[in-house]
Every structure is written in structure tokens, then in C-alpha cells.
C-alpha positions, 0 to 999 in steps of 0.5 A: 497482493490483490487490488480491488477497484469499485466504481460506477458502471460507466467508469468500470466500462471505460477501464474494461476497454483495456487490451489486457482486461479480462471479463470475470463475472465472479460468483453469484452475490447470493446463495439459496438457503434451505429455508427458501431465503437467500444468503450472501455468498461468502466465496468472494471475500471482498464482495462479502466484506464490502456488502457487510460494510456498505450494505450494498451488493457489488458485481464483478466485471473483470480483472487485469492480472490481480486487479479486480474491478467491481460495479456498485450501482449506488455510486453516482459520482465520478470516483474510483475506490481502490482497496489494498489490504482492505484499506480504502483509497478514493480518487477522482476519475480523470478521463483526460488522462486516459485520452492523453496516455491511455487506459493502461497508463491511467491504471498504472498511475493510480496503482502507483498512487495507491501504493504511495498512499498505502505506505504513508497510511501504514507508516503512521500506524507502525511505531518507530523503533529507536536506534541506539547509537553506541559510541565507539571506544577508542584505544589510547595506546595505539597512538604510540604503538601503531600511529598509522592505524589511529582512528578519531575515537582513539585520538579522543580517548588519548586526549581524554586520558591526557587531560585526566593526567594533567588535572590529577 
């Protein structure tokens, strides 16, 4: 499942220093229309959906495996927006983590955080199935026939039948 990361140019450029980062400039943001106007290129589904939602164009910088990195020129804060299944998770950029542990460890740390937050967010949306617990029915006769194979349910059934006889 692909992940998408959108941030400002400085942060994405910092993350691009990773040894496994591959430059991938993606598709052109727009395509020419026959009437001379330009239209949004729908070949990159994520960029097109981001454009439709935020009314801004993003440009692809590259990728690390199935993590795609985009630059949004309108983001001025030091934040990273991660997208998993088009769910948005925003995290504060922490350059100190990169200094201490490296770029790859930082990206891995954020991906783990995204996965945890995604599970929490999607768990709230899915209804919890109630489990029906079936109480085991015991066999009162087994107490006399095979005392070594008696279970708690068998003993409870035997005592219940004995109480009924004593009351009745």
C-alpha cells in the first residue's frame, strides 16, 4: 500500500538525502486541452485528488520504495503530511531526530506512527462484532460412568440435577 508525503521544499529536500531516495519527477501537473486551455493531469491520482481537495498543485520529488514525496509550495510550516488510503496524518518535522538517528530511521519512525494512528482511526469507524459465548452443557451421567473425564460443566450439571431432585 503506497504512502504519500507532502511538505515544503526544505523538508522534502532534507529527506531526499537518504541513500535509498530515488528521484522521480512524476507526471506533468496539467495537460493541454484541444481548446487551448490546460486541464489537470489525472494520471497521478494522488496529485489530482490533492489538487481537487486543497486547490493547489503539488510536484513530485521522488520516492523511497512505495513512499512518494511531493512538494507543496503553499506549506510554510515545518510539518509533514502523510497519507495512507487518502487518510491524512500531520506530524511536526523533527530535524534533531535525523541528527541523532539518521534520515532512514526518521522516515521509519514516522511510518510506524502513521500505521499506529491509522489503526486507531479506522478502528473507531468499524463496528465491533459482539461475540456470543455459548455456555458448555455438561453431562451429569459421566460423573458415575467415567469419573476421570469429568469437566466443570459436567459437575455443575450434576449438582443442578441433584438440587432439583432434593427440592422436588
